[in-house]
C-alpha positions in Angstrom: 168.8 130.7 212.9 169.0 134.3 214.1 166.7 135.0 217.0 165.3 138.5 216.9 164.3 139.9 220.2 161.7 142.7 220.4 162.2 145.3 223.1 159.0 146.8 224.3 159.9 150.4 225.1 156.3 151.5 225.7 156.1 150.0 229.1 155.2 146.3 228.6 152.4 146.8 226.2 153.0 143.5 224.5 153.1 141.5 227.7 149.9 143.1 229.0 148.1 142.5 225.7 149.2 138.9 225.5 147.8 138.3 229.0 144.6 140.2 228.3 143.9 138.3 225.0 144.9 135.0 226.5 142.4 135.5 229.4 139.6 136.6 227.0 140.2 133.3 225.2 140.0 131.4 228.5 143.4 129.9 228.0 145.9 129.4 230.9 149.6 130.0 230.5 150.4 126.2 230.5 147.9 125.6 227.7 149.3 128.5 225.6 152.9 127.2 226.1 151.8 123.7 225.2 150.2 124.9 221.9 153.3 127.0 221.1 155.6 124.0 221.7 153.5 121.9 219.3 154.3 124.6 216.7 158.0 124.2 217.5 158.1 127.6 219.2 160.9 127.6 221.8 159.2 128.9 225.0 158.6 127.7 228.6 155.9 128.7 231.0 158.5 130.6 233.0 159.5 132.6 229.9 155.8 133.4 229.2 155.4 134.6 232.8 158.4 136.9 232.4 157.2 138.2 229.0 153.7 139.0 230.4 155.3 140.8 233.3 157.7 142.8 231.1 160.8 141.2 232.6 162.0 139.4 229.4 162.0 140.5 225.8 159.9 138.5 223.4 161.4 136.8 220.4 159.8 137.3 217.0 159.1 133.6 216.6 157.3 133.6 220.0 155.2 136.7 219.1 154.3 135.1 215.7 153.3 131.8 217.5 151.3 133.6 220.1 149.5 135.5 217.4 148.6 132.3 215.7 147.6 130.3 218.8 145.5 133.1 220.2 143.9 133.8 216.7 144.7 137.5 217.0 146.6 140.1 215.0 149.9 141.9 215.5 147.9 145.1 215.8 146.0 143.8 218.9 149.3 142.5 220.4 151.1 145.8 219.9 148.3 148.3 220.5 148.8 150.6 223.4 
């Protein structure tokens, strides 16, 4: 399966939004990763840390899974 990576050219908006939404849901990184892995999303805690810091591009499957686990929308994840 082709893995589509999303490049955040706006200065890590996606990573910051994931972190903000995750914290408002009172969910730690390990808990988020565990829920994502239960959905068969290929991600590690280290990868999530890098995504939140803007060091690593996020894959479309990861973004979709994060949206679902955090019960949010793409608009909230992508909003500057």
